[in-house]
N, CA, C and O atoms as a DFTB+ gen file, in Angstrom:
344 C
 N C O
     1  1     105.027     133.779      -2.208
     2  2     104.246     134.073      -3.376
     3  2     103.158     133.017      -3.533
     4  3     103.438     131.818      -3.540
     5  1     101.925     133.473      -3.657
     6  2     100.804     132.556      -3.835
     7  2     100.550     132.325      -5.313
     8  3     100.579     133.258      -6.115
     9  1     100.305     131.094      -5.659
    10  2      99.953     130.769      -7.025
    11  2      98.436     130.787      -7.158
    12  3      97.736     130.435      -6.209
    13  1      97.908     131.194      -8.326
    14  2      96.459     131.182      -8.490
    15  2      95.934     129.762      -8.420
    16  3      96.606     128.833      -8.869
    17  1      94.737     129.573      -7.862
    18  2      94.192     128.224      -7.761
    19  2      93.918     127.645      -9.145
    20  3      93.594     128.364     -10.090
    21  1      94.056     126.353      -9.231
    22  2      93.785     125.717     -10.520
    23  2      92.282     125.597     -10.708
    24  3      91.556     125.318      -9.754
    25  1      91.807     125.808     -11.940
    26  2      90.377     125.708     -12.175
    27  2      89.881     124.285     -11.971
    28  3      90.645     123.336     -12.147
    29  1      88.635     124.124     -11.608
    30  2      88.081     122.786     -11.431
    31  2      88.090     122.009     -12.740
    32  3      88.360     122.563     -13.806
    33  1      87.793     120.737     -12.645
    34  2      87.796     119.893     -13.839
    35  2      86.762     120.366     -14.853
    36  3      85.817     121.073     -14.505
    37  1      86.946     119.976     -16.084
    38  2      86.095     120.440     -17.176
    39  2      84.647     119.984     -17.020
    40  3      83.755     120.597     -17.607
    41  1      84.387     118.942     -16.258
    42  2      83.030     118.434     -16.097
    43  2      82.141     119.312     -15.230
    44  3      80.970     118.990     -15.031
    45  1      82.667     120.408     -14.714
    46  2      81.894     121.274     -13.821
    47  2      81.517     122.581     -14.498
    48  3      81.356     123.602     -13.830
    49  1      81.375     122.560     -15.801
    50  2      81.166     123.734     -16.630
    51  2      80.264     124.840     -16.115
    52  3      80.770     125.903     -15.755
    53  1      78.952     124.646     -16.060
    54  2      78.052     125.761     -15.741
    55  2      78.300     126.375     -14.362
    56  3      78.248     127.595     -14.204
    57  1      78.567     125.539     -13.378
    58  2      78.797     126.040     -12.021
    59  2      80.084     126.865     -11.966
    60  3      80.131     127.904     -11.307
    61  1      81.117     126.406     -12.652
    62  2      82.391     127.130     -12.689
    63  2      82.230     128.466     -13.410
    64  3      82.768     129.482     -12.970
    65  1      81.482     128.462     -14.527
    66  2      81.257     129.718     -15.263
    67  2      80.497     130.728     -14.415
    68  3      80.808     131.919     -14.448
    69  1      79.513     130.276     -13.662
    70  2      78.762     131.186     -12.785
    71  2      79.664     131.751     -11.694
    72  3      79.562     132.930     -11.355
    73  1      80.536     130.929     -11.149
    74  2      81.476     131.404     -10.132
    75  2      82.406     132.463     -10.722
    76  3      82.724     133.451     -10.060
    77  1      82.841     132.257     -11.962
    78  2      83.688     133.241     -12.626
    79  2      82.913     134.533     -12.895
    80  3      83.467     135.624     -12.761
    81  1      81.657     134.420     -13.266
    82  2      80.828     135.605     -13.486
    83  2      80.681     136.414     -12.192
    84  3      80.741     137.643     -12.210
    85  1      80.491     135.718     -11.080
    86  2      80.388     136.413      -9.792
    87  2      81.691     137.119      -9.435
    88  3      81.676     138.242      -8.932
    89  1      82.821     136.456      -9.696
    90  2      84.108     137.093      -9.429
    91  2      84.288     138.329     -10.312
    92  3      84.769     139.363      -9.848
    93  1      83.903     138.219     -11.577
    94  2      84.027     139.360     -12.489
    95  2      83.135     140.517     -12.027
    96  3      83.548     141.675     -12.097
    97  1      81.932     140.222     -11.563
    98  2      81.044     141.273     -11.055
    99  2      81.657     141.960      -9.842
   100  3      81.614     143.183      -9.717
   101  1      82.226     141.157      -8.957
   102  2      82.877     141.705      -7.770
   103  2      84.047     142.608      -8.164
   104  3      84.189     143.711      -7.637
   105  1      84.877     142.137      -9.087
   106  2      86.031     142.924      -9.505
   107  2      85.610     144.209     -10.209
   108  3      86.234     145.252     -10.014
   109  1      84.561     144.149     -11.023
   110  2      84.070     145.356     -11.695
   111  2      83.613     146.388     -10.670
   112  3      83.857     147.585     -10.828
   113  1      82.955     145.919      -9.632
   114  2      82.501     146.840      -8.573
   115  2      83.699     147.427      -7.829
   116  3      83.695     148.609      -7.484
   117  1      84.716     146.618      -7.582
   118  2      85.911     147.122      -6.911
   119  2      86.633     148.141      -7.797
   120  3      87.153     149.138      -7.295
   121  1      86.669     147.902      -9.092
   122  2      87.277     148.867     -10.011
   123  2      86.499     150.179     -10.010
   124  3      87.087     151.256     -10.109
   125  1      85.181     150.084      -9.899
   126  2      84.355     151.295      -9.867
   127  2      84.694     152.142      -8.652
   128  3      84.696     153.371      -8.725
   129  1      84.980     151.488      -7.538
   130  2      85.272     152.203      -6.299
   131  2      86.761     152.488      -6.107
   132  3      87.164     153.015      -5.070
   133  1      87.568     152.147      -7.087
   134  2      89.025     152.311      -6.930
   135  2      89.485     153.753      -7.057
   136  3      90.643     154.064      -6.780
   137  1      88.592     154.626      -7.472
   138  2      88.965     156.031      -7.581
   139  2      89.457     156.426      -8.949
   140  3      89.808     157.586      -9.163
   141  1      89.494     155.503      -9.878
   142  2      89.918     155.858     -11.227
   143  2      88.701     156.359     -12.002
   144  3      87.988     155.590     -12.646
   145  1      88.491     157.649     -11.922
   146  2      87.336     158.261     -12.565
   147  2      87.650     158.740     -13.959
   148  3      88.673     158.368     -14.534
   149  1      86.769     159.570     -14.512
   150  2      86.984     160.106     -15.858
   151  2      88.281     160.922     -15.935
   152  3      88.668     161.587     -14.973
   153  1      88.934     160.859     -17.078
   154  2      90.167     161.607     -17.282
   155  2      89.875     163.089     -17.456
   156  3      88.847     163.469     -18.016
   157  1      90.771     163.906     -16.980
   158  2      90.662     165.362     -17.138
   159  2      91.491     165.794     -18.342
   160  3      92.468     165.132     -18.690
   161  1      91.119     166.875     -18.965
   162  2      91.921     167.453     -20.032
   163  2      91.572     166.913     -21.403
   164  3      90.515     166.313     -21.596
   165  1      92.482     167.132     -22.367
   166  2      92.187     166.781     -23.757
   167  2      92.022     165.283     -23.996
   168  3      91.382     164.896     -24.975
   169  1      92.563     164.445     -23.158
   170  2      92.433     162.996     -23.341
   171  2      91.184     162.429     -22.714
   172  3      90.879     161.248     -22.878
   173  1      90.454     163.270     -21.990
   174  2      89.248     162.814     -21.304
   175  2      88.120     162.535     -22.275
   176  3      88.046     163.144     -23.342
   177  1      87.235     161.609     -21.904
   178  2      86.148     161.204     -22.779
   179  2      84.853     161.938     -22.555
   180  3      83.865     161.655     -23.233
   181  1      84.822     162.889     -21.612
   182  2      83.614     163.666     -21.366
   183  2      82.456     162.812     -20.895
   184  3      82.635     161.839     -20.161
   185  1      81.264     163.194     -21.330
   186  2      80.071     162.495     -20.871
   187  2      80.023     161.052     -21.361
   188  3      79.488     160.181     -20.675
   189  1      80.579     160.795     -22.539
   190  2      80.618     159.426     -23.047
   191  2      81.419     158.506     -22.152
   192  3      81.064     157.344     -21.956
   193  1      82.498     159.033     -21.614
   194  2      83.327     158.237     -20.711
   195  2      82.551     157.903     -19.445
   196  3      82.650     156.788     -18.932
   197  1      81.793     158.842     -18.946
   198  2      80.987     158.599     -17.754
   199  2      79.921     157.549     -18.029
   200  3      79.683     156.667     -17.203
   201  1      79.281     157.645     -19.187
   202  2      78.179     156.744     -19.504
   203  2      78.635     155.330     -19.848
   204  3      77.940     154.364     -19.534
   205  1      79.789     155.200     -20.486
   206  2      80.235     153.891     -20.955
   207  2      81.401     153.322     -20.154
   208  3      81.940     152.274     -20.512
   209  1      81.796     153.990     -19.086
   210  2      82.890     153.506     -18.252
   211  2      82.610     152.143     -17.651
   212  3      83.533     151.359     -17.432
   213  1      81.333     151.848     -17.380
   214  2      80.986     150.555     -16.793
   215  2      81.333     149.408     -17.740
   216  3      81.732     148.331     -17.296
   217  1      81.181     149.641     -19.054
   218  2      81.524     148.598     -20.019
   219  2      83.020     148.303     -19.981
   220  3      83.431     147.147     -20.079
   221  1      83.825     149.339     -19.842
   222  2      85.274     149.156     -19.758
   223  2      85.638     148.394     -18.489
   224  3      86.451     147.471     -18.524
   225  1      85.029     148.788     -17.359
   226  2      85.322     148.090     -16.099
   227  2      84.922     146.621     -16.167
   228  3      85.643     145.756     -15.669
   229  1      83.780     146.336     -16.780
   230  2      83.344     144.943     -16.915
   231  2      84.316     144.148     -17.787
   232  3      84.648     143.008     -17.463
   233  1      84.767     144.736     -18.878
   234  2      85.726     144.057     -19.751
   235  2      87.050     143.828     -19.031
   236  3      87.660     142.768     -19.168
   237  1      87.493     144.818     -18.267
   238  2      88.734     144.661     -17.496
   239  2      88.585     143.555     -16.455
   240  3      89.491     142.741     -16.271
   241  1      87.443     143.530     -15.780
   242  2      87.210     142.510     -14.754
   243  2      87.174     141.117     -15.374
   244  3      87.735     140.176     -14.813
   245  1      86.518     140.976     -16.526
   246  2      86.475     139.673     -17.200
   247  2      87.873     139.233     -17.628
   248  3      88.213     138.054     -17.530
   249  1      88.677     140.174     -18.097
   250  2      90.049     139.843     -18.478
   251  2      90.860     139.416     -17.261
   252  3      91.688     138.509     -17.353
   253  1      90.630     140.055     -16.138
   254  2      91.326     139.679     -14.908
   255  2      90.970     138.246     -14.504
   256  3      91.842     137.470     -14.115
   257  1      89.689     137.906     -14.599
   258  2      89.247     136.555     -14.236
   259  2      89.855     135.526     -15.186
   260  3      90.302     134.467     -14.745
   261  1      89.875     135.824     -16.475
   262  2      90.456     134.892     -17.449
   263  2      91.944     134.683     -17.206
   264  3      92.487     133.624     -17.519
   265  1      92.605     135.700     -16.644
   266  2      94.039     135.608     -16.370
   267  2      94.322     134.934     -15.026
   268  3      95.482     134.816     -14.629
   269  1      93.295     134.497     -14.335
   270  2      93.499     133.812     -13.060
   271  2      92.768     134.459     -11.911
   272  3      92.560     133.829     -10.875
   273  1      92.372     135.710     -12.075
   274  2      91.589     136.393     -11.052
   275  2      92.294     136.499      -9.719
   276  3      93.522     136.463      -9.632
   277  1      91.489     136.630      -8.686
   278  2      92.021     136.753      -7.327
   279  2      91.703     135.516      -6.483
   280  3      91.957     135.493      -5.279
   281  1      91.148     134.497      -7.126
   282  2      90.834     133.258      -6.418
   283  2      89.425     133.202      -5.856
   284  3      89.041     132.199      -5.255
   285  1      88.661     134.246      -6.039
   286  2      87.307     134.274      -5.500
   287  2      86.415     133.246      -6.187
   288  3      85.601     132.602      -5.526
   289  1      86.551     133.083      -7.495
   290  2      85.737     132.107      -8.225
   291  2      85.975     130.699      -7.688
   292  3      85.040     129.907      -7.577
   293  1      87.197     130.397      -7.363
   294  2      87.527     129.077      -6.806
   295  2      86.777     128.848      -5.495
   296  3      86.201     127.780      -5.286
   297  1      86.782     129.837      -4.626
   298  2      86.099     129.707      -3.335
   299  2      84.580     129.616      -3.515
   300  3      83.916     128.819      -2.853
   301  1      84.048     130.431      -4.406
   302  2      82.610     130.385      -4.687
   303  2      82.242     129.019      -5.248
   304  3      81.256     128.412      -4.830
   305  1      83.033     128.545      -6.189
   306  2      82.764     127.243      -6.809
   307  2      82.771     126.134      -5.765
   308  3      81.848     125.321      -5.708
   309  1      83.809     126.103      -4.945
   310  2      83.916     125.041      -3.924
   311  2      82.729     125.089      -2.965
   312  3      82.204     124.046      -2.575
   313  1      82.313     126.274      -2.589
   314  2      81.176     126.424      -1.685
   315  2      79.882     125.933      -2.339
   316  3      79.103     125.212      -1.715
   317  1      79.655     126.325      -3.595
   318  2      78.451     125.886      -4.303
   319  2      78.468     124.387      -4.541
   320  3      77.441     123.719      -4.430
   321  1      79.634     123.868      -4.867
   322  2      79.767     122.435      -5.110
   323  2      79.463     121.636      -3.844
   324  3      78.772     120.618      -3.890
   325  1      79.983     122.109      -2.726
   326  2      79.742     121.437      -1.448
   327  2      78.262     121.524      -1.070
   328  3      77.687     120.559      -0.568
   329  1      77.659     122.665      -1.309
   330  2      76.243     122.853      -0.997
   331  2      75.361     121.955      -1.856
   332  3      74.329     121.466      -1.398
   333  1      75.772     121.742      -3.103
   334  2      74.998     120.888      -4.011
   335  2      75.038     119.430      -3.595
   336  3      74.101     118.684      -3.878
   337  1      76.089     119.016      -2.937
   338  2      76.229     117.626      -2.492
   339  2      75.364     117.310      -1.289
   340  3      74.985     116.158      -1.080
   341  1      75.048     118.323      -0.496
   342  2      74.289     118.068       0.739
   343  2      72.809     118.183       0.540
   344  3      72.042     117.996       1.486
């Protein structure tokens, strides 16, 4: 069992937040392609669901990142941090 990576120290604020934003964007795109489309039948949201589904996916992706994500933000952060040093 893999544990989620620990977030960088608090002194790395803006770079860490950008890495988290990139992870959330990636996850939102993966959710879009996951095949979970509009609901059929009486519980379906119709055209509104199609138009506003992206907002739901973005909120879900942000919640996933806040809960630890998939570790992509950690890798992005480390890469950007290393690049900034050189």
